C-alpha positions as semicolon CSV with decimal commas, in nm:
position;residue;x (nm);y (nm);z (nm)
1;M;-3,736;3,902;0,616
2;T;-3,574;3,626;0,431
3;I;-3,690;3,460;0,134
4;V;-3,674;3,083;0,221
5;T;-3,720;2,808;-0,016
6;I;-3,756;2,457;0,074
7;I;-3,777;2,212;-0,119
8;G;-3,944;1,866;-0,005
9;A;-4,320;1,900;0,143
10;G;-4,341;1,592;0,311
11;M;-4,323;1,574;0,680
12;M;-4,034;1,776;0,792
13;G;-3,963;1,975;0,509
14;S;-4,340;2,090;0,575
15;A;-4,274;2,137;0,962
16;M;-4,000;2,350;0,895
17;A;-4,286;2,665;0,755
18;W;-4,389;2,662;1,160
19;P;-4,094;2,814;1,293
20;L;-3,961;2,986;0,941
21;T;-4,379;3,192;0,939
22;D;-4,362;3,226;1,316
23;N;-3,962;3,454;1,250
24;G;-4,138;3,664;0,952
25;N;-3,990;3,519;0,653
26;E;-4,117;3,436;0,351
27;V;-4,127;3,078;0,229
28;R;-4,229;2,868;-0,036
29;L;-4,279;2,503;-0,033
30;V;-4,179;2,338;-0,333
31;G;-4,311;1,957;-0,352
32;T;-4,104;1,697;-0,555
33;H;-4,281;1,438;-0,819
34;L;-4,393;1,277;-0,459
35;D;-4,594;1,578;-0,364
36;I;-4,797;1,661;-0,530
37;D;-5,116;1,600;-0,349
38;I;-5,015;1,753;-0,072
39;I;-4,924;2,090;-0,310
40;D;-5,303;2,036;-0,436
41;S;-5,389;2,012;-0,069
42;I;-5,223;2,299;-0,014
43;K;-5,330;2,571;-0,299
44;R;-5,663;2,496;-0,231
45;N;-5,602;2,567;0,143
46;D;-5,708;2,246;0,299
47;P;-5,513;2,055;0,559
48;H;-5,157;1,922;0,505
49;P;-5,285;1,566;0,402
50;K;-5,010;1,416;0,656
51;H;-4,975;1,734;0,922
52;K;-5,367;1,711;0,924
53;R;-5,364;2,095;1,024
54;L;-5,386;2,378;0,752
55;M;-5,008;2,518;0,680
56;P;-4,889;2,891;0,755
57;K;-5,106;3,198;0,568
58;T;-4,815;3,293;0,448
59;V;-4,647;2,947;0,276
60;N;-4,654;3,011;-0,080
61;A;-4,670;2,615;-0,175
62;Y;-4,530;2,535;-0,569
63;Y;-4,502;2,241;-0,757
64;H;-4,138;2,042;-0,849
65;T;-4,207;2,223;-1,208
66;E;-4,200;2,566;-1,098
67;M;-3,859;2,473;-0,926
68;E;-3,677;2,817;-1,055
69;E;-3,955;3,026;-0,991
70;A;-3,985;2,920;-0,606
71;I;-3,567;2,935;-0,614
72;D;-3,507;3,305;-0,747
73;G;-3,441;3,535;-0,525
74;A;-3,397;3,307;-0,228
75;Q;-3,146;3,373;0,036
76;I;-3,110;2,963;0,238
77;I;-3,260;2,674;0,017
78;I;-3,356;2,366;0,304
79;C;-3,288;2,014;0,142
80;G;-3,681;1,823;0,311
81;V;-3,593;1,539;0,064
82;S;-3,595;1,158;0,255
83;S;-3,267;1,083;0,226
84;F;-3,294;0,835;-0,119
85;G;-3,425;1,200;-0,258
86;I;-3,027;1,366;-0,219
87;D;-2,957;1,284;-0,586
88;W;-3,308;1,391;-0,736
89;F;-3,248;1,740;-0,516
90;I;-2,859;1,805;-0,662
91;E;-3,008;1,737;-1,017
92;K;-3,328;1,944;-1,004
93;V;-3,156;2,266;-0,779
94;H;-2,751;2,268;-0,918
95;P;-2,888;2,431;-1,236
96;Y;-3,011;2,783;-0,971
97;L;-2,715;2,775;-0,691
98;K;-2,552;3,039;-0,612
99;P;-2,267;3,025;-0,433
100;E;-2,385;3,326;-0,168
101;V;-2,679;3,102;-0,096
102;P;-2,656;2,906;0,159
103;I;-2,825;2,450;0,155
104;L;-2,957;2,356;0,555
105;S;-2,979;1,974;0,444
106;I;-3,269;1,840;0,752
107;T;-3,230;1,518;0,542
108;K;-3,092;1,245;0,787
109;G;-2,833;0,961;0,707
110;L;-2,519;0,892;0,555
111;V;-2,419;0,784;0,183
112;A;-2,226;0,497;0,185
113;Q;-1,954;0,519;-0,131
114;E;-1,874;0,244;-0,368
115;N;-1,575;0,140;-0,150
116;G;-1,774;0,064;0,168
117;D;-1,673;0,410;0,278
118;L;-1,992;0,644;0,414
119;Q;-1,951;1,005;0,342
120;I;-2,210;1,253;0,546
121;I;-2,450;1,430;0,354
122;P;-2,377;1,790;0,302
123;D;-2,040;1,660;0,169
124;Y;-2,189;1,475;-0,032
125;M;-2,424;1,688;-0,314
126;N;-2,074;1,886;-0,281
127;D;-1,941;1,618;-0,471
128;C;-2,238;1,602;-0,693
129;L;-2,187;1,922;-0,821
130;P;-2,052;2,038;-1,123
131;E;-1,699;2,096;-1,084
132;T;-1,802;2,511;-1,181
133;L;-2,005;2,479;-0,853
134;R;-1,793;2,263;-0,620
135;G;-1,640;2,440;-0,294
136;K;-1,856;2,722;-0,339
137;I;-2,198;2,629;-0,125
138;S;-2,241;2,624;0,201
139;F;-2,418;2,293;0,311
140;N;-2,483;2,265;0,614
141;A;-2,748;1,988;0,842
142;V;-2,972;1,964;1,071
143;A;-2,894;1,703;1,394
144;G;-3,093;1,623;1,625
145;P;-3,448;1,395;1,836
146;C;-3,649;1,660;1,619
147;I;-3,990;1,534;1,492
148;A;-4,168;1,699;1,264
149;Q;-4,542;1,689;1,355
150;E;-4,467;1,815;1,684
151;L;-4,181;2,144;1,541
152;A;-4,551;2,181;1,358
153;A;-4,755;2,192;1,652
154;R;-4,478;2,421;1,741
155;R;-4,433;2,162;2,064
156;H;-4,004;2,244;2,200
157;S;-3,787;2,040;2,063
158;C;-3,369;2,088;1,989
159;V;-3,147;2,009;1,732
160;Y;-2,819;2,150;1,593
161;F;-2,694;2,302;1,332
162;C;-2,400;2,210;1,130
163;G;-2,113;2,295;0,871
164;R;-1,806;2,466;0,815
165;D;-1,877;2,834;0,857
166;A;-2,008;2,937;1,203
167;H;-2,067;3,308;1,038
168;V;-2,378;3,135;0,849
169;L;-2,499;2,868;1,094
170;K;-2,547;3,184;1,318
171;D;-2,805;3,351;1,010
172;I;-2,936;3,046;0,966
173;R;-3,005;2,977;1,333
174;N;-3,148;3,311;1,382
175;L;-3,404;3,273;1,103
176;L;-3,537;2,916;1,264
177;A;-3,493;2,969;1,596
178;T;-3,823;3,046;1,814
179;D;-3,897;2,941;2,186
180;Y;-4,027;2,604;2,120
181;Y;-3,707;2,597;1,830
182;H;-3,482;2,554;2,000
183;V;-3,070;2,522;1,778
184;W;-2,756;2,531;1,883
């Protein structure tokens, strides 16, 4: 069993809990400051407000104020915030990052630099880290046509995991791939 912390309890962040728990992993779902109602609902064992279904029973929900506890012991962190939340994610998570803990970003989009250049989100996140951590964290990304509600309903989806270390990608794939969540 692997401990996986998902930061961002919105649609896709929460949806990632289904394949992870189906594969027997411990899932810690951390809401952002915008997800308080979602975390409240999960803690009451009510349906996820956006998915309209109960989260898997083994998902542990945390408020953003419990970030340190939720990340402690995690073997992978999944960034499940929107593109507008990337700076918040880095600011809140970087104090707890360790080089041996990879990050998988499900955030879509590119970051526009002041000079007009576009940067992929994993590279942007790396560049935002303090000098002591830059280049030491394995940032990875998900690409593909996967809709959160379909993933939460365990409908067939096919995605690609992208990154610079094939061994890390294989390990992450092994955590998430199921008979309905197909990962290349």
